[in-house]
C-alpha positions in Angstrom: -9.2 9.5 0.2 -6.1 11.0 -1.3 -6.6 11.8 -4.8 -4.7 13.2 -8.0 -6.4 15.4 -10.5 -4.9 15.3 -13.7 -6.2 18.3 -15.4 -4.8 21.2 -17.4 -8.1 23.6 -17.9 -7.6 25.3 -15.1 -11.2 26.6 -14.6 -12.3 23.3 -14.5 -9.5 22.1 -12.4 -10.2 24.5 -10.2 -13.9 24.0 -9.6 -13.2 19.8 -9.3 -10.3 20.6 -6.4 -12.7 22.6 -4.5 -15.8 20.0 -5.1 -12.8 17.1 -3.7 -11.8 19.6 -0.9 -15.6 20.3 0.1 -16.2 16.7 0.4 -13.2 16.4 2.9 -10.8 14.4 0.8 -7.2 15.6 0.3 -6.6 16.4 -3.4 -3.2 17.3 -5.4 -3.7 18.7 -8.8 -1.7 18.5 -11.4 -1.7 19.7 -15.2 1.0 17.8 -16.9 1.6 13.9 -17.1 5.3 13.9 -16.1 4.0 15.9 -12.8 1.8 12.9 -12.4 4.4 10.2 -12.6 6.4 12.5 -9.8 3.6 13.0 -7.9 2.8 9.3 -7.8 6.0 8.2 -7.2 6.1 10.1 -4.0 2.7 9.9 -2.7 0.5 6.4 -2.7 -3.1 7.7 -4.0 -6.3 6.5 -3.7 -8.0 7.2 -7.0 -6.5 9.5 -9.8 -9.3 11.9 -12.2 -7.5 11.9 -15.3 -8.2 14.1 -18.3 -7.0 12.4 -21.4 -5.8 15.5 -23.8 -2.9 16.8 -21.9 0.1 19.5 -23.1 2.7 16.6 -22.8 0.5 13.6 -24.3 -2.3 11.2 -24.1 -3.9 10.4 -21.0 -4.7 7.0 -22.9 -0.7 6.0 -23.0 -0.6 7.1 -19.2 -3.2 5.1 -18.5 -2.1 1.7 -20.2 1.3 2.5 -18.7 0.1 2.3 -15.2 -2.1 -1.1 -16.0 1.1 -2.6 -17.5 3.2 -1.9 -14.3 0.8 -3.6 -12.3 -0.6 -0.4 -11.0 -4.5 -0.9 -9.8 -5.3 2.4 -8.5 -8.6 3.4 -9.4 -8.7 5.5 -12.5 -12.2 8.0 -13.7 -11.5 9.7 -17.0 -12.6 13.1 -17.3 -12.7 14.3 -20.8 -14.7 16.2 -23.8 -14.2 13.1 -26.0 -17.9 11.9 -26.1 -17.9 9.0 -28.9 -18.7 5.9 -28.0 -15.2 4.7 -29.5 -13.6 7.0 -27.2 -15.4 5.6 -24.1 -14.6 2.1 -25.2 -10.8 2.6 -25.5 -10.8 4.6 -22.2 -12.4 1.6 -20.3 -10.1 -1.2 -22.3 -7.4 0.5 -21.4 -8.4 0.5 -17.8 -10.4 3.0 -17.0 -12.8 2.4 -13.8 -15.4 5.1 -15.0 -15.5 7.7 -17.7 -17.3 11.0 -17.3 -17.8 13.5 -20.3 -17.7 17.0 -19.9 -19.2 19.3 -18.8 -20.4 17.2 -15.7 -22.2 18.3 -12.8 -19.8 18.3 -9.7 -22.4 16.5 -7.7 -22.0 13.5 -10.1 -18.4 13.8 -10.0 -18.8 13.3 -6.3 -21.2 10.3 -6.2 -19.2 8.6 -9.0 -15.6 8.9 -7.1 -17.6 7.4 -3.8 -19.3 4.6 -6.2 -15.2 3.7 -7.5 -13.9 3.8 -4.0 -16.7 1.6 -2.7 -15.9 -1.0 -5.1 -12.3 -1.0 -4.4 -12.7 -1.5 -0.9 -14.5 -4.7 -1.6 -18.3 -3.0 0.1 -20.1 -1.8 -3.1 -23.3 -1.7 -1.0 -23.4 2.1 0.5 -25.4 0.9 3.4 -23.5 -0.4 6.5 -24.5 -1.0 10.0 -21.4 -0.8 12.7 -22.9 -1.6 16.1 -25.6 1.0 16.8 -24.8 2.9 13.7 -26.3 3.1 10.2 -24.1 4.6 7.8 -25.2 5.4 4.0 -21.9 6.0 2.2 -23.6 7.4 -0.7 -25.3 10.4 1.0 -22.5 10.7 3.3 -25.1 10.3 6.7 -24.7 8.6 10.1 -27.9 7.5 12.4 -26.9 6.6 15.5 -29.8 4.7 17.6 -32.2 6.0 14.8 -31.2 9.8 15.5 -29.2 11.6 12.6 -25.4 12.3 13.6 -24.0 15.5 11.7 -20.3 15.3 10.6 -18.3 17.8 9.4 -16.5 17.5 6.0 -13.2 16.2 7.8 -14.7 14.1 10.1 -16.5 12.0 7.8 -13.5 12.0 5.8 -11.5 10.4 8.3 -14.3 8.2 9.6 -14.8 6.9 5.7 -11.1 6.1 6.0 -11.6 3.7 8.8 -14.8 2.1 7.5 -12.6 1.7 4.1 -10.2 -0.4 6.4 -12.1 -2.3 9.1 -9.7 -4.0 11.8 -6.5 -2.3 10.0 -4.0 0.0 12.0 -3.8 3.3 10.5 -1.0 5.7 11.6 -1.2 9.5 12.0 1.0 9.9 9.4 -1.4 7.6 6.8 -4.6 9.7 8.1 -2.7 13.2 7.5 -2.0 11.9 4.2 -5.8 10.9 3.4 -7.2 14.2 4.5 -4.6 17.0 3.3 -2.9 18.0 0.0 0.7 18.6 -0.4 0.9 22.3 0.6 -1.7 22.0 3.2 -0.8 23.0 6.7 -1.1 20.4 9.5 -1.3 21.3 12.9 0.7 18.6 15.1 -3.0 17.6 17.3 -5.4 17.6 14.0 -5.7 14.0 13.9 -6.3 13.7 17.8 -8.9 16.1 17.4 -10.7 14.6 14.7 -10.7 11.5 16.4 -11.9 12.9 19.6 -14.7 14.6 18.1 -15.9 11.3 16.1 -16.0 9.3 19.5 -17.8 12.0 20.8 -20.5 12.0 18.8 -20.2 8.1 17.7 -19.4 6.9 20.9 -16.1 6.4 22.8 -15.5 3.0 21.2 -16.1 3.7 17.5 -12.0 4.3 17.1 -9.3 2.3 19.3 -6.0 3.8 19.7 -2.7 1.4 19.8 -0.6 3.9 21.9 2.5 5.3 19.4 1.2 3.4 16.7 -1.9 4.7 15.2 -5.6 4.2 14.9 -8.2 1.5 14.1 -12.1 1.1 13.6 -13.5 -0.6 16.9 -15.3 -3.7 17.0 -19.2 -3.3 16.6 
């Protein structure tokens, strides 16, 4: 997933950024709402992590503006505002989840996964794909009963295919899911990860449309 983090607390922001990156996801971090608007105009994000109190305004107004314009990007609010009325306001403004600071980073990862599954149309974290048993919440794969270890990047790439079964994904789209703006991406990175997934999960797990991209293979 490509995630936009909108948070002005540098200590928390760095911790959240590192947590998301360790999960194998791509994250861009901004500290102001105007920078968030610029980022969203340039990039398609799968999820926003939104603080409510920012130097140039309130996150609630930003969220309401997104929903008024028809933007349905999932949003998880991260805030120190812990009153029930604050939660109600956030959810009524269009947030998909509301997490009060301080929070456990592992819980944040779980909530990101839960929201992403709901938007992909499959809230069930347990999937079966041919000989593979996949637990999206635990980020684990078993093949013919045996556990298959995947690196964070391999998992993130595999998850991108699982979220869009049958859909052709270009190399550029996959790179965008895995890497932030300032990350250096080698030209053959996606090919290397696809090759490793095929070795671990089966040669037919990912199909190649030459010159166009890749898609999840049929079960």
